[in-house]
C-alpha positions, 0 to 999 in steps of 0.5 A: 949206261946212266949212273946215279952217284951218292957223293959227300962234300964237306960244307967247308968245301961247298956251301953254308959252312958258317950257317951250319956252325952257328945253328945247331940242329938245322936240317938243310935240303934243296927243293928238287929242281932239274937244271943244267945251268950251274948258277941255278942248280940249287936256287931253292933251299929248305931249312928246318929246325925249331922256331928259336933256331930259325929266328936267327937263320937270317942273320946267319945267312947274311954272315955266311961267306958262301951266300951272296944273297938269300931271299925268304920265300915261305915261312912254315911251322918249323920250315923256311924256304929261301931263294939262294944266290951263291958266291962264285966258289959254290957255283964253281963246285956245281959246275964241276959236278954238272959240266958232264951233263949231270943233274943234281937230283938231291942235296942235303946236309948231314953232320956239316957235310953235303950229301948229293945224289947226282945223275950222270949220263954214263959211268965214265962221266962220273969218273971224269968228274971225280978225277978232275975235281980231286985234281983241283983239290976238291974233297969229294967222296963217292959213297955209293954208285947205282947203274940205271938198268933198262927198267926202273928196278935197276935204280935200287940195284935189284935184278929182275928176278929179285924184284919179281920175287920180292913183289910175289912174296909181298903180294902172297903174304910172305911178309905178313904178320903172321905169314900167310904163305911160307917159303915152301909154298912160295918156292912152289908158286914161283917154280924154283927150289927152296934153296934158290928162293932163300938165296935170292931173297937174302941177296935182295934183302942185302941189296935193299939194306945196303941201299938205305944203310951206310956201313963203315968198316967194322971195329976190331973185335966186333 
């Protein structure tokens, strides 16, 4: 079954370490390009910041050891698009990530780390990629794993029943302010018990929250 993995890699192990070190407040995100050739997985990169920071971006990229060549394509208000040619060490990492016929869906920087969403054709392909990368001494952390079910709702980890219940609740005004339908009426509408509806909604809400929020280990005494 196809799998989407959210991975993090230190910029020092991947790309743009120097650029991120010398430019505060710089947001970096690849233009979404589907490709299997590791030399062209991340050819287009958006840089966003204030104009004073972007003014020094060209110099930072020229001095960045992970960048072979950077060509500015677009200059917008607070954003610039570059075509990137990476050095071999970056393309080696990309090859490690994609040689199992995986596809990089998204990549962006966050606190001097890269966060990537990678689509693997099967769970075992992710396991093989991770094991081989760590054997090569690469620092890769798996943050989240999602199985792609037979329908699109599987992308966010909801069961069919949970997804259908959320849709019904939304359409019937359960989430309205004020509510147009209470839980009692909604459970009657769906022909399930009040308790079953409550538990289904709580599980669905938890899944959605975990999808968008990274929760670390709680502090002792918290």
